[in-house]
ZAFI-558022 format. One record per residue (C-alpha): z, x, y. Coordinates in steps of 0.5 Angstrom, whole numbers, padded with zeros to 4 digits, always signed. Example, Ala and Ser with C-alpha at 12.3 -4.5 7.8 and 13.67 -1.06 7.14 Angstrom:
+0016+0025-0009+0014+0027-0002
This chain:
-0049-0052-0002-0056-0051+0001-0054-0046+0006-0049-0043+0001-0055-0041-0004-0059-0040+0002-0055-0034+0004-0054-0032-0003-0058-0027-0007-0062-0032-0011-0063-0036-0004-0066-0029-0001-0070-0028-0007-0073-0035-0007-0075-0034+0000-0079-0028-0001-0082-0031-0007-0084-0037-0003-0086-0034+0003-0080-0038+0006-0082-0045+0004-0075-0046+0001-0068-0045+0004-0071-0044+0011-0066-0042+0017-0066-0046+0023-0071-0042+0027-0076-0043+0022-0076-0050+0022-0081-0055+0026-0075-0059+0029-0072-0052+0032-0070-0053+0039-0069-0046+0042-0062-0046+0046-0062-0047+0053-0060-0040+0055-0066-0037+0051-0071-0041+0054-0069-0039+0061-0069-0032+0058-0076-0032+0054-0080-0038+0057-0086-0037+0053-0084-0039+0046-0088-0042+0040-0084-0048+0039-0082-0054+0042-0077-0053+0047-0071-0058+0048-0072-0064+0052-0067-0069+0056-0068-0074+0051-0066-0070+0045-0059-0070+0049-0059-0062+0049-0056-0059+0056-0061-0056+0061-0060-0050+0064-0057-0051+0071-0058-0046+0077-0051-0044+0077-0047-0045+0071-0040-0045+0071-0037-0039+0067-0032-0043+0064-0037-0048+0060-0043-0043+0058-0042-0036+0060-0038-0031+0055-0033-0027+0058-0031-0020+0057-0025-0018+0053-0022-0015+0060-0023-0022+0063-0020-0025+0058-0014-0021+0058-0014-0022+0066-0014-0029+0065-0008-0030+0060-0004-0025+0064-0006-0030+0071-0004-0036+0067+0003-0033+0065+0004-0030+0072+0002-0036+0076+0005-0042+0071+0012-0041+0075+0009-0042+0082+0010-0048+0085+0006-0047+0091+0000-0045+0087-0006-0049+0089-0010-0054+0085-0016-0050+0085-0012-0044+0082-0010-0048+0077-0017-0051+0075-0019-0044+0075-0014-0041+0071-0014-0047+0066-0022-0045+0065-0021-0038+0064-0016-0039+0059-0020-0044+0056-0026-0039+0056-0021-0034+0053-0020-0039+0047-0027-0040+0045-0028-0032+0044-0023-0033+0038-0028-0035+0032-0033-0030+0035-0030-0024+0033-0028-0022+0026-0022-0018+0024-0026-0012+0022-0030-0012+0029-0023-0013+0033-0020-0007+0030-0026-0002+0031-0027-0004+0038-0019-0003+0039-0019+0004+0043-0012+0002+0046-0006-0001+0044-0007-0006+0050-0014-0008+0046-0010-0009+0040-0005-0013+0043-0010-0018+0046-0014-0019+0040-0007-0021+0037-0006-0026+0043-0013-0029+0042-0012-0030+0034-0006-0034+0035-0009-0039+0040-0012-0045+0038-0020-0046+0038-0023-0049+0044-0028-0054+0044-0035-0052+0042-0039-0048+0048-0046-0045+0049-0046-0037+0049-0050-0034+0054-0054-0028+0051-0052-0021+0055-0058-0018+0058-0058-0010+0059-0060-0006+0064-0067-0004+0061-0068-0012+0060-0066-0012+0052-0063-0019+0051-0057-0018+0046-0058-0024+0041-0051-0027+0040-0048-0033+0036-0051-0040+0040-0044-0043+0041-0037-0041+0040-0037-0045+0033-0044-0043+0031-0044-0045+0023-0047-0038+0021-0041-0034+0024-0037-0032+0018-0031-0033+0022-0033-0041+0023-0034-0042+0015-0031-0048+0013-0025-0048+0009-0028-0049+0003-0034-0044+0004-0029-0039+0005-0025-0041-0001-0031-0040-0005-0032-0033-0002-0025-0031-0003-0025-0034-0010-0031-0030-0012-0029-0023-0009-0022-0024-0013-0025-0025-0020-0030-0020-0018-0024-0015-0017-0020-0017-0023-0026-0016-0027-0027-0009-0025-0020-0007-0025-0019-0011-0032-0024-0006-0034-0020+0000-0034-0014-0002-0038-0018-0006-0043-0019+0000-0046-0012+0002-0047-0012-0002-0054-0018+0002-0056-0015+0009-0056-0013+0009-0063-0019+0007-0065-0023+0012-0061-0019+0018-0064-0020+0016-0071-0028+0014-0070-0029+0021-0066-0024+0025-0069-0021+0027-0062-0014+0028-0059-0010+0023-0055-0011+0027-0049-0019+0027-0050-0019+0019-0052-0015+0017-0046-0021+0020-0041-0024+0013-0042-0019+0010-0038-0017+0016-0033-0025+0017-0031-0026+0010-0030-0020+0010-0025-0022+0016-0022-0029+0014-0021-0027+0007-0018-0024+0012-0013-0030+0016-0011-0034+0010-0011-0032+0007-0004-0033+0014-0001-0041+0012-0001-0041+0004-0002-0036+0003+0004-0040+0006+0009-0047+0004+0006-0044-0004+0007-0043-0002+0014-0050-0001+0016-0053-0007+0019-0059-0007+0016-0056-0007+0009-0050-0011+0009-0045-0013+0004-0049-0017-0001-0054-0011-0003-0049-0006-0005-0045-0011-0009-0051-0014-0013-0054-0008-0015-0048-0004-0017-0045-0010-0021-0052-0011-0024-0052-0004-0027-0044-0005-0028-0046-0011-0033-0052-0007-0036-0048-0001-0038-0043-0005-0042-0048-0006-0047-0049+0002-0049-0042+0003-0048-0040-0002-0053-0045+0001-0058-0045+0009-0056-0044+0013-0062-0042+0019-0059-0036+0021-0055-0039+0025-0050-0043+0019-0048-0037+0014-0049-0034+0018-0043-0040+0019-0039-0041+0011-0039-0034+0009-0038-0034+0014-0031-0041+0011-0029-0038+0004-0030-0032+0005-0026-0037+0008-0020-0041+0002-0020-0036-0003-0020-0032+0001-0014-0036-0004-0009-0030-0009-0011-0025-0004-0008-0029-0001-0003-0032-0007+0000-0028-0013-0002-0023-0013+0004-0029-0012+0009-0032-0018+0006-0025-0022+0007-0024-0019+0014-0031-0021+0016-0028-0029+0015-0021-0029+0017-0018-0027+0024-0012-0022+0024-0007-0027+0024-0009-0030+0017-0012-0024+0014-0005-0022+0011-0005-0028+0006-0012-0027+0004-0011-0020+0003-0005-0021-0001-0009-0025-0006-0014-0020-0007-0009-0015-0008-0006-0020-0014-0013-0020-0017-0013-0012-0017-0006-0011-0019-0006-0017-0025-0013-0014-0027-0010-0008-0031-0004-0012-0033-0008-0017-0036-0013-0012-0040-0009-0010-0045-0007-0017-0047-0014-0019-0047-0016-0014-0052-0010-0013-0056-0011-0018-0061-0018-0017-0062-0018-0010-0063-0013-0011-0068-0017-0016-0071-0024-0013-0071-0025-0006-0068-0024-0002-0062-0031-0004-0060-0029-0011-0058-0025-0009-0052-0032-0006-0049-0036-0013-0051-0031-0017-0048-0032-0013-0041-0039-0016-0042-0037-0023-0044-0032-0023-0038-0037-0020-0032-0043-0023-0034-0041-0030-0032-0038-0027-0026-0045-0023-0024-0048-0030-0024-0043-0033-0020-0044-0028-0014-0052-0028-0015-0052-0036-0014-0046-0037-0009-0044-0031-0005-0047-0031+0002-0047-0025+0006-0041-0024+0011-0043-0018+0015-0044-0021+0022-0048-0015+0024-0053-0016+0019-0053-0024+0020-0055-0023+0027-0060-0017+0026-0064-0022+0022-0063-0028+0027-0066-0023+0032-0072-0022+0028-0073-0029+0027-0073-0030+0034-0078-0025+0036-0082-0028+0031-0081-0035+0034-0082-0033+0041-0086-0027+0041-0081-0023+0045-0080-0016+0043-0074-0016+0048-0069-0020+0043-0065-0015+0039-0058-0015+0036-0053-0011+0038-0053-0008+0031-0060-0006+0032-0059-0002+0039-0053+0001+0035-0057+0003+0029-0062+0006+0033-0057+0012+0035-0054+0012+0028-0056+0019+0024-0055+0020+0017-0051+0026+0019-0046+0021+0022-0046+0017+0016-0045+0022+0011-0039+0025+0016-0036+0018+0016-0036+0017+0009-0034+0024+0006-0031+0028+0012-0027+0023+0016-0022+0020+0011-0020+0027+0009-0019+0029+0016-0015+0024+0017-0010+0025+0012-0010+0033+0013-0009+0032+0021-0004+0026+0021+0003+0027+0018+0004+0019+0018-0003+0018+0014-0002+0024+0010+0005+0021+0008+0003+0014+0007-0003+0016+0002+0002+0020-0002+0007+0015-0003+0002+0010-0005-0002+0015-0010+0005+0016-0013+0007+0009-0014+0000+0007-0016+0000+0013-0021+0007+0010-0024+0004+0004-0025-0002+0007-0029+0004+0011-0033+0006+0005-0036+0000+0005-0040+0003+0011-0044+0010+0009-0043+0009+0002-0046+0007+0004-0053+0012+0009-0054+0017+0003-0052+0015-0003-0055+0011+0000-0061+0015+0006-0063+0022+0003-0061+0021-0005-0062+0015-0005-0067+0011-0009-0063+0003-0010-0066-0002-0008-0061-0003-0016-0059+0005-0017-0058+0005-0010-0054+0000-0013-0049+0004-0019-0048+0009-0015-0045+0004-0013-0039+0005-0020-0037+0012-0018-0033+0007-0014-0028+0004-0021-0027+0011-0024-0026+0013-0019-0021+0006-0020-0017+0007-0027-0016+0014-0027-0014+0012-0022-0009+0007-0026-0006+0012-0032-0005+0017-0028-0002+0011-0024+0002+0008-0031+0005+0015-0033+0007+0016-0027+0011+0009-0027+0014+0009-0034+0016+0017-0035+0018+0018-0028+0021+0011-0024+0023+0007-0030+0026+0013-0033+0030+0014-0026+0033+0007-0025+0034+0006-0032+0038+0013-0031+0042+0013-0023+0043+0006-0021+0042+0004-0016+0036+0010-0011+0038+0010-0004+0035+0006-0003+0028+0013+0000+0025+0016-0007+0025+0011-0008+0019+0015-0003+0015+0021-0007+0016+0021-0011+0009+0019-0004+0006+0026-0001+0008+0029-0006+0003+0024-0006-0003+0023+0001-0003+0029+0002-0007+0026-0003-0012+0022+0002-0015+0027+0007-0017+0032+0002-0019+0027-0002-0023+0024+0005-0026+0032+0006-0028+0033+0000-0031+0026+0000-0035+0028+0007-0038+0035+0007-0040+0035+0000-0043+0029+0002-0047+0033+0002-0053+0032-0002-0060+0040-0004-0059+0038-0007-0053+0034-0013-0052+0027-0012-0050+0027-0017-0045+0032-0013-0041+0027-0007-0040+0021-0012-0038+0026-0014-0032+0026-0007-0030+0018-0007-0030+0018-0014-0026+0023-0011-0020+0019-0004-0020+0012-0009-0019+0016-0012-0013+0017-0006-0010+0010-0003-0011+0006-0009-0009+0010-0010-0003+0011-0003-0001+0003-0003-0001+0002-0009+0003+0007-0006+0008+0003+0000+0009-0004-0003+0009-0001-0007+0015+0002-0001+0018-0004+0003+0018-0010-0001+0021-0005-0003+0027-0003+0004+0028-0011+0007+0027-0015+0001+0028-0022+0005+0030-0021+0009+0023-0019+0003+0019-0025+0004+0014-0024+0011+0013-0017+0010+0012-0017+0006+0006-0023+0010+0003-0019+0016+0003-0013+0012+0001-0017+0009-0005-0019+0016-0007-0012+0019-0007-0009+0014-0011-0014+0013-0016-0015+0021-0017-0007+0021-0018-0007+0015-0022-0012+0018-0027-0008+0025-0027-0002+0021-0029-0005+0018-0035-0006+0025-0038+0001+0028-0036+0005+0022-0037+0005+0022-0045+0006+0029-0046+0012+0028-0041+0015+0022-0044+0014+0025-0051+0017+0031-0049+0023+0029-0045+0024+0022-0047+0022+0015-0044+0029+0015-0041+0029+0022-0037+0021+0022-0036+0022+0015-0032+0028+0018-0029+0024+0024-0026+0019+0019-0023+0024+0015-0020+0027+0021-0017+0020+0022-0014+0020+0015-0011+0027+0016-0008+0024+0022-0004+0019+0017-0001+0024+0012+0000+0027+0017+0005+0020+0018+0008+0019+0011+0009+0026+0011+0014+0023+0017+0017+0016+0014+0019+0020+0007+0021+0025+0011+0026+0020+0016+0028+0013+0013+0028+0012+0012+0035+0013+0019+0037+0008+0021+0031+0003+0017+0034+0004+0019+0041+0002+0026+0038-0004+0024+0034-0011+0025+0036-0013+0019+0032-0008+0013+0034-0009+0008+0039-0005+0010+0045
């Protein structure tokens, strides 16, 4: 608990206020013993060094690489290939067997050192990515000290002390990872819930400010648009090593929570709309960086499980919003939905403030390098992120944030299609907030609270999707990777070939059974089927993209976030006139027709994805 709070914002503030007297790091304590490799590289230190009586190892003249020295990625790959090629030879010498065993064991010790985000960014080729998956499927070996690399100019690159270094987010305990995961989930749910929680207030806004339905809906659409724009700024900002993940989270979310107060009391329509936009913008780090925090902690092989839980929070948030505010708005007034935002997100902020640790490896190692320089007086000790950051310009950051996401979508047909498809299904999801009142209030005469309960069908669909998805990942994908390797990225689209038809099928059930002569539960079943299709399609696409374009994963998701949020914001405004003019049945049928065309595109991507990747300037070769 002490280490958790030390790395959380409260711990960093206490450290600053007390001049590091409390919540100290190991390097700041009197009993800290400098690891043996740093002793040999930095002989002049200001602290007590380990002795033989302490039980610590002393450096040998010629240490064995299998026990103390990390190996490069290429060496790991060679050692793995060597084991496979030589394992069936009867005449292999005993020495070769020992060397092979040691090389494989050394490769195993690398697993916990590299997070998913790092693994993807360093994978230039398919072979690199295949190797990362091979390492991720192995069991972690015994703890081994890690020798820091010394560059040609004498710089000593500060690394983790051992392969099971507890400061490495990949080595966090199961409980600590669960705490971080839970906080990222409730943070995401709170922000996403803020969009649809406004829906039951729209009639009250229309009455109070004497505006049309389209104008009143701006409070919903601009919020959605804003949390699509935010990732273009906050995602690259959190990748800057000296910044890390927590500052963008905490500063922006503090502003988000503060803005809920003027949003609840504002008494002019323009102010309400502007405040809702700003809320969406400052809430967007949950969307921009939440996935990155999970990638920091979980390996490639386990990441799909936790990302699906994160997606659960993101999907059920908008669905639960109308349920929470529906009854209160009906009983009190339209402002109650805004106050509920404060009551919900205030405690979430306090949770993050006290218990959310930093997960960026680049930031953690940079601060470790600073402490070691202060301890030893050796200015040659630097983190790799410091070396990289020295060559990072504001132009590079701006280009990565504002140009690269759109460049990828415009110049690569596979990326463009997946972005358009996810935008359409996301837009359909948000069109439900305009269709549901026409169905359940106008046709079935539900009140605001009862209509909000119909959104539970979305939650039911997501829960079913996760159960099916986890079964598929565990019994099919993991087994296939362990047996045959990663395989072609298009194999991640196999479930989408089936569930892509769930979207038009579920929409048609919803649209054509929304009739007072048919029980309302039938139309809800259609929503459940549609949600299953939408959720699983997005999961398949979000696995396919980083495997095809690993170096550009962050830009891919930023561009995808923006396009689908922009389309969702537009769908809020075009769906009501469409449903009102054409009727819910025909309007929903039009949307279903769009998804049929996209379903055909999924098959094209599956069958011809390899050829498209071969021609792409961005795909891993």
